[in-house]
C-alpha positions as CSV (number, residue, x, y, z in Angstrom):
1,M,-31.4,23.7,23.7
2,K,-28.1,24.0,25.3
3,R,-28.1,20.0,26.0
4,V,-28.6,19.3,22.3
5,A,-25.7,21.6,21.6
6,H,-23.6,20.1,24.0
7,L,-24.4,16.4,22.8
8,I,-23.5,17.4,19.4
9,A,-20.1,19.0,20.5
10,G,-19.4,15.9,22.6
11,M,-20.1,13.4,19.5
12,L,-17.9,15.6,17.4
13,L,-15.1,15.7,19.7
14,G,-15.4,11.9,20.2
15,A,-15.3,11.2,16.6
16,L,-12.4,13.4,16.2
17,A,-10.6,11.7,19.3
18,T,-11.3,8.2,17.6
19,L,-10.1,9.2,14.3
20,A,-6.7,10.7,15.6
21,F,-6.2,7.6,17.6
22,A,-6.9,5.2,14.6
23,V,-4.5,7.3,12.3
24,S,-1.8,7.4,15.0
25,S,-2.1,3.6,15.8
26,G,-1.8,2.7,12.2
27,A,-5.3,1.1,12.2
28,M,-6.1,3.3,8.9
29,S,-3.1,1.9,7.0
30,A,-2.9,-1.4,5.1
31,Q,-3.1,-4.7,6.9
32,D,0.3,-6.5,7.0
33,P,-0.6,-10.0,5.3
34,V,2.6,-11.5,7.1
35,K,1.1,-10.5,10.5
36,L,-2.4,-11.7,9.6
37,S,-1.6,-14.8,8.1
38,P,2.0,-15.8,9.0
39,Q,1.3,-19.4,8.2
40,Y,1.1,-18.4,4.6
41,Y,3.5,-15.6,4.3
42,K,7.3,-15.6,4.7
43,V,9.5,-12.4,4.3
44,L,12.7,-13.1,2.1
45,L,14.1,-9.9,1.9
46,E,13.1,-6.5,3.4
47,N,15.0,-3.3,3.4
48,D,13.9,0.5,2.9
49,Q,13.4,0.0,-0.8
50,V,11.9,-3.6,-1.1
51,R,10.1,-6.3,0.5
52,V,9.9,-9.7,-1.0
53,L,7.4,-12.2,0.4
54,E,7.2,-16.0,-0.2
55,Y,3.2,-16.9,-0.3
56,R,2.2,-20.6,0.2
57,L,-1.5,-21.7,0.1
58,K,-2.5,-25.2,-0.5
59,S,-5.1,-26.1,-2.5
60,G,-8.6,-25.7,-0.9
61,E,-7.1,-23.5,2.0
62,K,-8.4,-19.8,2.4
63,E,-6.8,-17.0,4.3
64,P,-8.5,-14.1,6.2
65,T,-9.6,-11.2,4.2
66,H,-7.1,-8.3,4.0
67,S,-7.0,-4.9,2.0
68,H,-4.7,-3.4,-0.3
69,P,-5.3,0.3,-0.2
70,S,-3.2,2.7,-2.5
71,N,0.2,3.8,-1.0
72,E,0.3,7.5,-2.0
73,S,4.1,7.5,-0.8
74,M,5.1,5.3,-3.6
75,E,3.4,7.3,-6.2
76,N,5.6,10.3,-5.8
């Protein structure tokens, strides 16, 4: 019975450590399309209030999938 409790405790600690690392490394945030597909995106202007991107994709080209999760900091 102690082995099972130790196994469960170890799994929980491992999961928490993995989550903490993912959050601190930015892995849980939106993926930056400029870094993901620099051949398609170009930063034209960027400051603390705005970011303007130029996007060029030729007919028939496809870019890798990326996410656009909501940004709660902009909703405030």
